[in-house]
C-alpha positions as CSV (number, residue, x, y, z in Angstrom):
1,M,117.0,64.8,35.9
2,A,114.4,62.3,37.3
3,R,117.0,61.2,39.9
4,L,117.6,64.8,40.9
5,F,113.9,65.5,41.4
6,G,113.5,62.2,43.3
7,A,116.3,63.2,45.7
8,V,114.8,66.7,46.2
9,A,111.4,65.1,46.9
10,A,112.9,62.8,49.5
11,L,114.3,65.6,51.6
12,P,112.6,66.3,54.9
13,R,110.2,69.2,54.4
14,W,111.7,71.2,57.3
15,M,114.9,71.7,55.3
16,I,112.9,74.3,53.3
17,C,113.4,76.6,56.3
18,Y,117.2,76.3,55.9
19,V,117.0,77.0,52.2
20,L,115.3,80.2,53.1
21,L,117.7,80.9,56.0
22,G,120.7,80.3,53.8
23,L,119.3,82.6,51.2
24,V,119.2,85.5,53.7
25,Q,122.0,84.6,56.2
26,S,124.8,83.7,53.8
27,G,123.6,85.1,50.5
28,M,121.8,88.4,51.0
29,V,123.0,89.8,54.3
30,P,126.8,89.7,53.7
31,V,126.2,91.8,50.5
32,I,123.4,94.0,51.6
33,L,124.6,95.1,55.0
34,P,127.9,96.7,53.7
35,L,126.1,98.2,50.7
36,A,123.4,99.7,53.0
37,A,126.1,101.4,55.2
38,R,127.6,104.8,54.6
39,P,130.9,104.8,52.6
40,G,133.9,104.2,54.8
41,P,134.6,102.1,57.9
42,A,130.8,102.1,58.8
43,A,130.3,99.3,56.3
44,G,132.9,97.1,58.0
45,V,131.7,97.9,61.5
46,T,128.1,97.1,60.6
47,Y,129.0,93.7,59.2
48,A,131.3,93.1,62.3
49,A,128.3,93.5,64.6
50,F,126.4,90.9,62.5
51,A,129.3,88.4,62.6
52,A,130.1,89.0,66.3
53,A,126.6,88.0,67.3
54,G,127.2,84.5,65.9
55,I,129.6,83.9,68.9
56,A,126.5,83.5,71.0
57,A,125.2,80.6,68.9
58,P,126.8,77.8,71.0
59,F,125.2,79.2,74.2
60,I,121.8,79.3,72.5
61,G,122.3,75.7,71.4
62,A,123.2,74.7,74.9
63,W,120.0,76.3,76.3
64,S,118.0,74.6,73.5
65,D,119.6,71.2,74.4
66,R,118.8,71.6,78.1
67,H,115.2,72.6,77.6
68,R,114.5,70.6,74.5
69,R,113.2,73.6,72.5
70,H,114.9,73.2,69.1
71,R,111.8,73.9,67.1
72,R,110.9,77.0,69.1
73,T,114.6,78.2,69.0
74,L,114.5,78.0,65.2
75,A,111.2,79.9,65.0
76,A,112.3,82.5,67.5
77,G,115.6,83.0,65.6
78,L,113.8,83.5,62.3
79,G,111.5,86.1,63.9
80,L,114.3,88.0,65.6
81,A,116.3,88.1,62.4
82,G,113.3,89.3,60.4
83,L,112.6,92.1,62.9
84,G,116.2,93.0,62.8
85,L,116.1,93.4,59.0
86,I,113.0,95.6,59.2
87,A,114.8,97.8,61.8
88,H,117.8,98.0,59.6
89,S,115.7,99.3,56.7
90,L,114.6,102.3,58.8
91,P,116.5,105.6,58.7
92,G,119.1,105.9,61.4
93,G,122.7,106.3,62.4
94,L,125.5,103.9,62.9
95,V,124.6,102.8,66.4
96,Q,121.1,101.9,65.3
97,H,122.4,99.9,62.3
98,M,125.0,98.1,64.5
99,A,122.3,97.1,66.9
100,S,119.9,95.9,64.2
101,A,122.8,94.0,62.5
102,A,123.6,92.3,65.8
103,L,120.0,91.3,66.2
104,I,120.0,89.8,62.7
105,G,123.2,87.9,63.5
106,F,121.8,86.7,66.8
107,G,118.6,85.5,65.1
108,V,120.1,83.6,62.2
109,S,122.8,82.0,64.3
110,S,120.2,80.8,66.8
111,G,118.3,79.1,64.0
112,S,121.4,77.6,62.6
113,T,122.8,76.1,65.8
114,V,119.9,73.7,66.1
115,A,119.9,72.6,62.4
116,T,121.9,69.4,62.9
117,M,119.9,68.4,66.0
118,F,116.8,68.0,63.9
119,I,118.7,65.2,62.2
120,V,120.8,63.4,64.8
121,E,118.1,63.3,67.4
122,V,115.4,62.0,65.0
123,V,116.8,59.7,62.4
124,P,119.0,56.6,62.9
125,E,122.8,57.1,63.0
126,A,123.3,55.3,59.7
127,A,121.4,58.1,57.9
128,W,123.2,61.0,59.6
129,D,125.8,61.6,56.9
130,G,123.3,61.6,54.0
131,Q,120.9,64.0,55.7
132,I,123.7,66.4,57.0
133,S,125.0,66.5,53.4
134,A,121.5,67.4,52.3
135,L,121.3,70.1,54.9
136,Q,124.5,71.6,53.7
137,A,123.3,71.4,50.1
138,C,120.1,73.3,51.1
139,T,121.9,76.1,52.9
140,S,124.5,76.4,50.1
141,G,121.7,76.4,47.5
142,G,120.0,79.1,49.4
143,Q,123.2,81.1,49.6
144,L,123.6,81.0,45.8
145,G,120.1,82.3,45.3
146,G,120.6,85.0,47.9
147,L,123.7,86.2,46.2
148,L,121.9,86.6,42.9
149,I,119.0,88.4,44.5
150,A,121.3,90.7,46.4
151,G,123.1,91.5,43.1
152,A,119.9,92.1,41.2
153,L,118.5,94.6,43.8
154,G,122.0,96.1,44.4
155,L,122.7,99.5,45.7
156,R,119.6,101.2,44.3
157,H,117.1,99.0,46.2
158,V,118.8,98.3,49.5
159,E,115.7,99.0,51.6
160,A,113.7,96.7,49.3
161,A,116.3,93.9,49.7
162,L,116.2,94.2,53.5
163,L,112.4,94.1,53.5
164,L,112.4,91.1,51.2
165,G,114.9,89.3,53.4
166,A,112.6,90.0,56.4
167,A,109.6,88.7,54.6
168,V,111.4,85.5,53.7
169,L,112.4,84.8,57.3
170,L,109.0,85.7,58.7
171,A,107.3,83.5,56.2
172,A,109.6,80.6,57.3
173,I,108.3,80.8,60.9
174,P,105.0,78.9,60.3
175,L,106.9,76.4,58.2
176,A,109.3,75.8,61.1
177,L,106.5,75.4,63.6
178,A,104.6,73.1,61.3
179,L,107.3,71.0,59.7
180,A,110.3,70.9,62.1
181,P,110.5,67.8,64.3
182,D,110.5,68.2,68.1
183,P,113.3,65.8,69.2
184,Q,113.0,64.0,72.5
185,V,116.1,61.9,72.5
186,Q,119.2,64.0,73.4
187,V,122.5,63.4,71.5
188,S,125.6,64.9,72.9
189,R,127.2,67.5,70.5
190,A,130.6,66.1,71.6
191,D,129.7,62.8,70.0
192,L,129.2,64.3,66.5
193,V,132.0,64.2,63.9
194,P,133.1,67.7,62.8
195,R,132.4,68.3,59.1
196,P,133.9,70.8,56.6
197,A,131.9,74.1,56.2
198,R,130.6,74.5,52.6
199,G,129.4,77.6,50.8
200,G,132.2,80.2,50.7
201,D,133.9,82.4,53.3
202,A,130.9,84.4,54.5
203,I,129.3,81.7,56.6
204,A,130.7,82.4,60.0
205,S,127.4,81.8,61.6
206,G,126.1,78.9,59.4
207,P,125.0,75.5,60.7
208,Q,128.5,74.1,60.4
209,R,130.0,76.9,62.5
210,S,127.5,76.8,65.4
211,L,127.6,73.2,66.6
212,H,130.4,72.6,69.1
213,R,130.9,74.6,72.3
214,V,134.2,75.9,73.6
215,S,135.4,74.8,77.0
216,W,138.1,76.3,79.3
217,R,139.8,72.9,79.2
218,A,140.3,73.2,75.5
219,I,141.7,76.8,75.9
220,A,144.0,75.7,78.6
221,G,145.3,72.8,76.5
222,L,146.4,75.0,73.6
223,G,149.9,75.3,74.8
224,H,150.5,71.5,74.7
225,S,149.9,71.0,71.0
226,G,150.3,72.6,67.6
227,L,146.6,73.6,67.6
228,A,147.5,77.1,68.8
229,W,149.8,77.7,65.9
230,F,147.2,76.4,63.4
231,L,144.5,78.6,64.9
232,A,146.7,81.6,64.7
233,A,147.3,80.9,61.0
234,W,143.6,80.4,60.6
235,V,142.5,83.6,62.3
236,V,145.0,85.6,60.2
237,S,143.9,84.1,56.9
238,Y,140.2,84.0,57.6
239,T,140.2,87.6,58.8
240,A,141.8,88.7,55.6
241,T,139.8,86.6,53.1
242,N,136.5,87.2,54.8
243,G,137.1,91.0,54.8
244,L,137.8,90.8,51.1
245,S,134.7,88.7,50.4
246,V,132.4,91.0,52.4
247,M,133.9,94.3,50.9
248,F,134.3,93.0,47.3
249,S,130.8,94.0,46.1
250,V,131.1,97.4,47.8
251,A,134.5,98.0,46.0
252,M,133.1,97.0,42.6
253,V,130.1,99.2,42.9
254,R,131.8,102.3,44.3
255,D,135.3,102.2,42.8
256,Y,134.5,100.6,39.4
257,Q,130.9,101.9,39.0
258,A,129.8,98.3,38.2
259,S,126.4,96.9,38.8
260,A,126.1,94.9,42.0
261,T,125.0,92.0,39.8
262,L,128.5,91.4,38.5
263,P,130.4,90.8,41.8
264,T,127.6,88.8,43.3
265,T,127.4,86.6,40.2
266,A,131.1,86.1,40.3
267,Y,130.8,85.2,44.0
268,A,127.9,82.8,43.3
269,I,129.7,81.1,40.4
270,G,132.8,80.6,42.6
271,V,130.8,79.2,45.5
272,G,128.9,76.9,43.1
273,C,132.1,75.6,41.5
274,S,133.6,75.0,45.0
275,L,130.7,72.7,45.9
276,L,131.7,70.4,43.1
277,V,135.2,69.9,44.3
278,F,134.7,69.0,47.9
279,R,134.8,65.3,47.3
280,L,138.0,65.6,45.2
281,V,139.6,67.6,48.0
282,G,138.6,65.0,50.5
283,R,140.6,62.4,48.5
284,W,143.6,64.7,48.4
285,D,143.3,65.2,52.2
286,S,143.4,61.5,52.7
287,R,146.3,61.0,50.3
288,F,148.6,64.0,51.0
289,G,147.6,65.0,54.5
290,P,145.7,68.0,55.8
291,W,148.8,70.2,56.3
292,R,149.7,70.0,52.6
293,V,146.1,70.6,51.5
294,L,146.0,73.7,53.8
295,G,149.2,75.0,52.4
296,A,148.0,74.5,48.9
297,G,144.8,76.4,49.7
298,L,146.7,79.3,51.3
299,A,149.2,79.4,48.5
300,S,146.6,79.3,45.7
301,R,144.7,82.2,47.3
302,A,147.9,84.2,47.8
303,L,148.6,83.8,44.1
304,L,145.1,84.9,43.1
305,V,145.1,87.8,45.5
306,G,148.5,88.8,44.1
307,G,146.8,89.0,40.8
308,L,144.2,91.2,42.3
309,V,146.9,93.5,43.6
310,V,148.4,93.9,40.1
311,L,145.0,94.4,38.5
312,T,143.7,96.9,41.0
313,A,147.0,98.9,41.0
314,S,146.5,99.6,37.3
315,H,143.2,101.4,38.0
316,A,142.1,100.4,34.5
317,K,138.4,99.9,33.7
318,A,139.4,97.0,31.4
319,A,140.7,95.2,34.5
320,L,137.1,94.7,35.8
321,V,136.5,91.3,34.2
322,P,139.9,89.8,35.3
323,I,139.3,91.1,38.8
324,L,135.9,89.3,38.9
325,L,137.6,86.1,37.6
326,C,140.3,86.2,40.2
327,F,137.8,86.8,43.0
328,G,135.6,83.9,41.9
329,A,138.6,81.7,41.8
330,T,139.4,82.5,45.4
331,Q,136.1,81.0,46.3
332,V,136.8,77.8,44.3
333,A,139.9,77.3,46.6
334,W,137.7,77.4,49.7
335,P,137.3,73.6,49.9
336,L,141.1,73.2,50.4
337,L,140.9,75.4,53.5
338,S,137.6,74.1,54.8
339,V,138.4,70.3,54.6
340,A,142.0,70.7,55.9
341,S,141.0,73.0,58.8
342,T,138.4,70.6,60.0
343,R,140.8,67.7,60.1
344,L,143.7,69.7,61.5
345,S,141.5,70.9,64.4
346,V,141.0,67.3,65.4
347,T,144.4,65.8,64.6
348,L,146.4,68.5,66.4
349,S,144.4,67.9,69.6
350,P,143.0,64.4,69.3
351,A,142.1,64.1,73.0
352,H,139.4,66.7,72.9
353,R,137.8,66.5,69.4
354,A,134.6,68.5,70.1
355,E,136.4,71.2,72.0
356,S,139.0,71.5,69.3
357,A,136.2,72.0,66.7
358,G,134.7,74.5,69.0
359,L,137.9,76.5,69.1
360,L,138.0,76.4,65.3
361,N,134.5,77.7,65.1
362,A,135.2,80.4,67.7
363,A,138.3,81.5,65.7
364,T,136.2,81.7,62.6
365,S,133.7,84.0,64.2
366,V,136.5,86.2,65.6
367,G,138.1,86.3,62.2
368,A,134.8,87.3,60.5
369,T,134.3,90.1,63.1
370,I,137.8,91.5,62.8
371,G,137.7,91.1,59.0
372,G,134.6,93.3,58.7
373,V,136.2,96.1,60.7
374,V,139.7,95.9,59.0
375,G,138.2,95.4,55.6
376,G,136.0,98.5,55.9
377,V,138.9,100.7,57.1
378,L,141.3,99.5,54.3
379,L,138.6,99.8,51.6
380,H,138.2,103.4,52.7
381,A,141.9,103.9,51.9
382,G,141.5,102.1,48.6
383,F,140.7,98.7,47.2
384,V,144.3,98.1,46.2
385,W,145.4,98.5,49.8
386,L,142.8,96.0,51.0
387,C,144.2,93.5,48.4
388,V,147.8,94.2,49.5
389,A,146.8,93.6,53.2
390,V,145.1,90.4,52.3
391,L,148.1,89.2,50.4
392,A,150.4,90.0,53.3
393,A,148.1,88.2,55.7
394,L,148.0,85.1,53.6
395,V,151.8,85.0,53.4
396,L,151.9,85.4,57.2
397,S,149.4,82.6,57.7
398,L,151.6,80.3,55.5
399,L,154.6,81.1,57.7
400,L,152.6,80.4,60.9
401,A,151.3,77.1,59.4
402,W,154.9,76.1,58.6
403,H,155.6,75.7,62.3
404,P,156.9,72.2,63.1
405,R,154.1,71.5,65.6
406,V,151.6,72.0,62.8
407,R,153.6,70.2,60.0
408,L,154.7,67.2,62.1
409,G,151.6,67.0,64.3
410,S,149.2,66.8,61.3
411,G,150.8,63.6,60.3
């Protein structure tokens, strides 16, 4: 315990901002935005507006790099997201809520995209890995807390949850201005090693997903490697599983009359357990190769979602607890996909490492956007149909990943 407190005390104080950002961005918002929307496709469209705004993050990062304004970019992003949450709490129609959701996404992704720069442009290179791991732990810890807060406030106190999220982000602004460093030495983002994204599916605009930019050279080179087949498999699988993750709390509250605390707690436990297995999955990746690890992750999620199909088709109230367990287990399988996808994006196009990681991040944002829309539409038809579609998408992604260019190229 003393070692744990010592490690926490040794963290740079500016990382407090990213604990608070993770609490709202990855913990509260993916739950609260769908719950705040009207029943039906509006829930998915609203979340899609939030996720789509994250695509702008690399451009914000490029501007911040050019003008050396990382600290101000973080503060401005926190402020925009806070104002967006306040606007979302006001009465209004779908267009207003989509606009406020997009403002929230733009703000949090702007703050996220400069997170790694506070490390690599300030501390010696030997300390990068330790501090980036600490940054990931801060954002993931914030996500766990945000999931529990969102569940506690639930459907009955959505406006209060939105205002609480806004207060958290606005309170983080003076901390960012006072504690965040103001780097002077520029480090090229292309020189940084891509790292697996931690913290569950609903992190399409987190720090790990906002770092590398996409170039036309990388897009033009897709036809010369297996990266295109892998990215197709990734978009299909991430679209499906992200849609399930975002709509799961809505389904449990509205179809099973459960308290929002139950699905968010299952989500938080699954994410927390997944953080404990990243190191083990890294060893598997080195031993068996990223393609086998990716296949294991897709297959395990397909089996778990198949269980969800059987349980939801029964329409039995007694199936609630097994449904929660299956969903939590899908989050435990996330490290298999995250570690393998990061390595495959590099090994399948080794000449352009940073651009390949940028394509993976762009595909993730696109998948999150489409997943919100498709998930909302299918949930309106019934939760069982959403689960069936997710299962079909996972099987399709396995078939796409079986392409020889992916299997042989990953070696």
